[in-house]
N, C-alpha and C positions, 0 to 999 in steps of 0.2 A: 340513522344512515351508520354511522360509527360505532361501536361496542362499546367502547369508552364512554361514548355521551351521554349514554343510556345512566349517570350516576346521581346518586339520591342527590333531590338537594341543590343540584349544579342546574345552573343551564347556561346556554352557547350568549355570546356578549351582546350580539346582537338583538337578541330576543330583551333581554336582561333592558340594554339602551331604550328601548321602545317602551317597555314596562315605566321605566323612570322618566320618559320623555327627554333624553341626552341625544344627541347628535351619535351616530354610531363611532366617528371620527374622534369626537371628544372624549370616548368613552376609552377606547383603543389609548387616548394618552394618559387616562387617568392610571390604566391599566398597567403600562409599563413606567411611568413613575411610581407607583405602589400606594394610590391615591386609594385603591380597592382590594380590603381584608380577605384574603382566603383567594384570591382567583388563582387558577392554575392553568399553565399550559402546554396541551395534548400534544402529542406526535401522530403525523397521518400522513399517508403515507404521498399525499399532495401538497403537507407543509407542515401543519396544525393548525390547531387553534383555542379560544381562549376558554373557559368555565367560570361562570362566575357564582356563589352559593346565592341563593334566592335569600338567604336571611339579610345580604348588603345590602339590599334595597330598603331596609328600614333602618340601616346606620349609614348610607350614603351623607356625608354633609356637602356639599357642594362648594366648589371654593368662593371669594366672592369677587363681583366684575368686576373692571376697573381699574387703576392704580390708587393708591393707599392716598389720603387726602396729605395735603402739607400742614404740619405745624405753622399757628395762627404769629404764636409770637417769632418762626422764625422769618417769616415775609415782612414785620415791624426791624429786624433787626437789618434786613436786604435796602428798605426802603431808607434809614438812618444813613447807610452805609454811603448811599446815592447821593443824600444831600449835602454832603463834607466840601 
């Protein structure tokens, strides 16, 4: 395709997303927020594309889903304040 896309050890973001089993849109979010180390953006006549190092699949740490659990002691304080 493009000459620069043939960088050794780099793969397009869509292929990387398929390999790690993550939707393309999620992968784009992770790249733009800096969660994927070593990703580079290459300019092209049609806009550009992201390339990600193949080794990043081994080091990928997925963020935990959902919100953090509440502190149990904080909920006890809240109920004791309501009982007043």
